[in-house]
N, C-alpha and C positions, 0 to 999 in steps of 0.2 A: 794637746793635755788633755788625759782622761781624767774622770772623778767618779770613780765607782758604777762605770757604765753609761756615763754621759762624757760628750766629747766636743771641745773647744777649738777652734781654730781661726787664724786669721789669713786670708787668701786674696790673690790679686783679683782685679775686677773682671778680668777675662773670662769668658764664659766655660771655655775648655778647663781653664786652671781651677774654677769653680768644682766644676762636675767631677773632676778628678779626685778633690779633695773629699768628697761623698760617693763613691762610685756608684752609679745607679739608682740612685734615691731621688725622687722629685722633692725639689725645695720650693718651701713657703717662704716668698720675698713679699716685702711691702711697698706700698705707695708711702712712702714717710713723709711725714707733713708738721712735724716739728710739735705735735700734740700730745696728747695721754691717751690714746686708744689702745687698749690690748685686745688682740685677737686669740681665741684660744681652738687649736688645733687638734681634732678629732682623728685625722687619717692621713698618711704621707701626701704631702703638695695642697691640701686643701687650703682654703684661705689664701691662695696665694694671688697677691696683686691688690690685697686690702689695705683701704686708706687707712692706716695705722702704724704707730710707732714701736710696737713691740707684741711679742706671742709668746705663747706658753702651750706645754702638750705633757700627757701623761703617757702617750703612746710610743711603742717601740717604731721604729724606721721613719719617724719624723724627723726633717730637717729642716730648722729655725736658721733664717738668715738676714741680718740688718748691712745696709751698705753705709758707709761712713768715709771722709774725709777731713777731719779735724773735729768733729761731734765724737762723744764716748760711746765704743760698742761695750756693752754689759752682758755677761751671761750669768746665769742663774741656775744651780744645778743641787738638787736634794738627793738624799739617800734613799729616798721613797721612788726615784727614777723621773722625777716632774723635773723638766729643763725650761729655759726661756730666754728669749733673746729681745736685747733693748738696745734701741737708736735714741742717745740721750745728749741732745741738743740744750743751749741754756733754756731755750723757752720749754722745751718736755720737762726740763728738770724742774723748772718753776711750776710746770703745768702738774708735776707729780705723775710722772708716767714712770719711775722707777718705783714709785709706792703702790700704784695700783698693778704693775707686773708683779711685784711680790706678793699682793693679796690676791690676784688671780691664781698664782702657782697653789698659795695657801688652799685656795677653795677646790683644788685638785687633789689636796691631801699631803702637799710638803710641809715638813716641818722644819726641821734643821735646814736652813738655805746656805750655800756657800754661793760666792761672787767672783767674777773675774773681770777685771777692767782692761779691755785692749788699748791699742795705741790709739791716742787721741792728743789735741793739742795741750800744751801746757803753758803755764803763766806766761814764762820767761816771753813766749811768743804771740800772747793773746792779749792785747792791748784792746780796753773794753769801756765803753761810755758810762761814766760817772752815775746817771739816771738807773741806767739799767742793773750797774752794779749794786745798788743799792736796792734794788727789787731782788736779785738772787739773794742778798745776804738778809734781807727781810724773811726772805722762805727757809735759807738754808743754813743762817750764821754768820757771823763776821768773819771765821777764817775760811770763807770764800775768795777775800779778798787778800790781793796781791800786786805785785810789780812786775814789769817787764824787765828785760835784760837793760833797757834803758831807761828805768825809773818811773814809767809812767804806769797808771792804773791798770789792773787787769784782774781776771776771772780765772780763780784754780779750779778746773775744771774737775781734776780726780778728786780734790776736795770736796767740791759739790756732790759729785757722786756718792763718796764715802759718807758724807753727811745726809744723803736722800737715804741710802742702804740702811743707815742707824737709825733713821727716825721710822724705818718701816721694820726694824728689829733685825737687821741683818749684819751682823760685824765682821763676818769671816769673809775678807776681801783680799783677793790676790791681784794686785796690780801691774802689768808686766812693764810699767814705768818708760814708755816708748812717747816722745812729743813727735806728732808727724810733722809738725813745721821744722824741726830740726834735723829727722832721718831722712834720708835720700830713699828709704826702703819703701816707705808710704806717700799717699798721696795728699795734699794739703791744698785745700782751697786758700787760705788766709796767707799761705806764705808763698806758693806759687801759681797760684790761680788754676790750678788743675781741674779740669773738670771729670776725671775718673775716679772712680771710689774703689775700696777696699772691702771686701765683705767679711764679716764675722761669721761662722757658722757653728751651731749648737745643734747636738745631735745625741740619741740614745740607743741603745741596742735594743 
C-alpha cells in the first residue's frame, strides 16, 4: 500500500520473494531482540544486521524490513517522507519500542505520522500469563486484557500497539486486521510452531 511516496508491504520469508518486492534495493534488516533499540538509516542498506527492533529513515531508496511470525509489524510514514519499521512483541511494547521509534522519526522531521499494523496474533489465539498480562496492562492500559476463544486470559496485541501509538501521539492507524494464528497465509510460531517468518517492508521513493 502507498502513503504519499512511502510504501508498505508484507511478503513471504523467501529471499527471492523479498527482493522482488523492492527490485534492486538493498535492505536494512535487523537482528531483533524484543527490545527498544531504534537505528537511523542514512543510506540504502546501512545498519543492516544491527541488534535492534526498529529503524527509521528520511532518505529515498532506503528499504526497512522487520521479520515477524505473531509479533506485530508496524510501519510509520509521514508527509515529510520519513518512514519507520517496528518489530513489536509484547516485551518490546512494554519497553517502549513504538514510542522510541515515533520519537526517532520526529527527530528526523516527521510531524503528522500515520501507522500501519500488519498481520499479528490476535487475542482469541493468544493465551497469556496473568503476571505478564498485569505488566502489559500497567504500561498500556486495561484494554489490552482480553480472553481467548476458550475463555482464558489473553493479550490483545493490536490494542497494545494502538495504545502505544496513542501514547506517542499517533492516532491515525490502519490495521489490516489479520490474525497470523488463524490465517494459513502467514506464519505463526504460537499456533503451528513454524520457524519461518514473513517480512514487513517499508520504503520511500
